[in-house]
N, C-alpha and C positions, 0 to 999 in steps of 0.2 A: 852648462854646467859641467863640472866633473869630478869623478866620484874619485876617492884617493883609497887605493887598498893596497893590502899585500899580497890580494889574492894575483896570480900570474897567469893564469888561465880559467875560460869561464866556466861553469858549472853547468851541464846537462839536466834541464827538470824533467824530473820521474814521475810527476805529476801537476797540474793547475798549480800556480800559486797567487793568491790575492794580496796587492799591493792598496797603496795610495796616493793620490795628489790631488793638489790643488790647481785649478785651471779656471779661465774665464770662459763661459759658455755663455753662447750666441742662441737664444729661444729660435731667431725667426729662421738663422740656416742649419738650426741641430746640430752646432758646428763646437767643437774645445778648441781653445790656442794657449799656450804655454803660459806663465806669466812673466818670461824673462824679456827685459825691455832690448826694443830689437828683433825678436822672433816674432815674425809673421806667417810659421806654421800654423796648417788648421787641419783638425782631425775630426772623422766622423765617429758617431757612437755607433758600438756594437759588429764594428770591424777592424781584423788582423790587420794590424799595422807592422811593418816590417824594417829593418835597418841594419847593416853592417858595423859592429861594433869596432872600435878598435883602440888599443893604447894611445895617448897623446905624450909627445916629447918632452909636454911644454903641460906643466898646472895651469889651466884658463882662470882668469878674473873672477869668475866664481864656482867655489867648490865648498864642500863640510868645512868650517871652521872649526867644529869639535873634532875631526881628525885630524885635521892640519895642526892645530895647537897642540896637538897629542906629541904629533910625530915633529914635527919643526918647531919646535918654541920659538925658537932662535932665527926664524925667519923674521924679515923687514918686507913690508908692502911693495910694489913694484919692484920685485926683482923675482922673475919668474926666472931666469937664467941660474941663479943660485938656489930656487926652492928646488931644480930638477938636477941640480947636482946632490943636494942634502937626501931626495926624494933616492936618487941611483945610491948615495950612500946607504940606505933605511932600508930597500931592498921595497922601496914604493913605487907604482905604477899610479897613474891617472887616466880613466876611462871618460872619455867628453863624448862621444858619439854613440847614443843609444835613446834609450828610454829611460828615463828616472822616476823613481818612485819611493815610497818607503813600505816599511811593513806595518809600522802605524803611521796612524794619519796624524799624530800631535809632531811627528817627527818632521813635517814637509810645510815650508813656507806658506804663509795663508795673507789674504788681505780682506779687507769685508766686503767687499764685491767678487771675490773668488767663489767657486763652486767646489762642494770638496765630488772626488772623482775614484767610486773603485776602479782598480786595475787588475784585468786578470790577465797574468802572464801564462801561456798556453803549457801545456807539456811539451817537453821537447826542445823549449826555446836556450839559449844561452842568458848566462846570468852570471854576473859581479856582483857580490855585498862588501859592504864596509863593517868595522866596528858599533859603528852606531845603529844600524837597520836599514841604511839606506840601499838601492838597488838599483841597478841598468839592467836592461836586459834587451836583445835583439827582436822581440814580439813583445805586441800587447794589445789588447781590446780594452777601451773604455767606456764605463758604462757610467748613469746616474746614480742606481741601484745597485745592491750585494744581490 
């Protein structure tokens, strides 16, 4: 997943932030797994997870289409090198590595077998936001209840 934003530096949270995500939940192992094809990472509930975020030199094949369509309407599919030039021209960056979630649950992709997950991004975390309410953070705690 890639968040496309005009925000150049992460914001440091001064208080916890509640966000949402839909994930696959395995009740037997009490583990969550993102719904992206090919993603084999699993995450435990109620555990602080950390990752180093970084801007990508390209847009991955998975991105927020609402933002990309707004800023890069002239793009054509499968031309990431062209998108990168367009992003540079418009002052945009893509953030890939990080924990992706949304300020509103309806903003996230879901499927019938997915589970709504509450995400607590703790105070002191680094976050990037886009204009549609999507978020990428360097720390997150997943829970099935608010």
